[in-house]
C-alpha positions in Angstrom: -23.1 34.8 -74.0 -22.1 36.2 -76.8 -22.0 39.8 -77.8 -22.7 41.6 -80.9 -21.1 45.4 -81.5 -23.4 46.9 -83.4 -27.2 45.5 -83.4 -28.2 47.1 -85.7 -25.6 46.3 -88.1 -24.8 42.9 -87.3 -28.0 41.6 -87.0 -29.8 43.0 -89.9 -32.8 40.9 -90.3 -34.1 40.0 -87.2 -37.4 41.3 -85.4 -36.7 43.4 -82.8 -39.9 43.2 -79.9 -40.2 44.8 -76.9 -42.6 44.1 -74.0 -46.2 45.9 -74.4 -45.7 47.8 -71.3 -42.6 49.5 -72.3 -43.1 53.3 -71.4 -43.4 56.3 -73.9 -39.7 57.8 -72.8 -38.3 54.5 -74.6 -36.2 53.2 -72.2 -36.8 49.8 -72.8 -35.3 46.3 -73.5 -36.0 45.1 -76.9 -35.1 41.0 -77.7 -35.2 39.1 -81.2 -34.4 35.5 -81.5 -31.4 35.1 -83.6 -30.1 32.1 -85.6 -28.6 28.7 -84.2 -31.1 29.2 -81.4 -30.3 32.3 -79.5 -31.9 35.8 -78.3 -30.3 38.8 -78.7 -31.2 41.7 -76.3 -30.1 45.5 -76.9 -31.3 48.7 -75.6 -34.1 50.1 -77.5 -32.9 53.7 -76.9 -29.7 52.9 -78.8 -30.4 50.4 -81.8 -26.9 50.4 -83.1 -25.3 49.7 -79.6 -24.5 46.3 -78.6 -26.7 43.5 -78.2 -26.3 40.4 -75.8 -26.7 36.8 -77.0 -28.0 34.3 -75.0 -28.3 30.6 -75.6 -32.0 29.3 -75.7 -31.3 27.5 -72.3 -29.7 31.1 -70.6 -32.4 32.6 -72.1 -35.1 30.2 -70.4 -33.3 29.9 -66.9 -33.4 33.5 -66.6 -37.2 34.0 -67.4 -38.2 30.8 -64.9 -35.8 32.9 -62.0 -38.0 35.7 -63.2 -41.2 34.0 -62.9 -40.7 32.4 -59.4 -39.5 35.9 -58.1 -35.7 35.5 -57.7 -35.1 38.9 -58.8 -38.0 40.5 -56.8 -35.4 41.7 -54.0 -34.0 44.1 -56.5 -37.1 46.2 -56.4 -39.1 48.0 -53.6 -41.8 46.6 -51.9 -44.1 48.9 -53.8 -42.7 47.9 -57.3 -43.3 44.1 -56.6 -46.8 44.8 -55.5 -47.5 46.8 -59.0 -46.5 43.8 -60.5 -49.4 42.1 -59.7 -51.8 44.2 -61.2 
C-alpha cells in the first residue's frame, strides 16, 4: 500500500467514482484506477486530502473478503440484514 499526500494534485488525470448507494451527505469513499495496476481510494469530502494506493492484488483480496462476509462482524445485526435489500 502506498499513499499520495494530496489526491487532487497528485492524481489529476484519474476518474474518481463512488457507490451508487452513497448518501446525500457526501460521506463517501471514492475509488479510481491508476497506472501500474493500482487502485486509489480517497474521502469524497476531502478531495485534496490523501489517497491510499492499493495494488490490484490487494484490492481483489479485500473485495473477496467483503463478498464472503469477513467484515460483517463490524456492523450490528440490523445493519447486516439491511445489506441484503
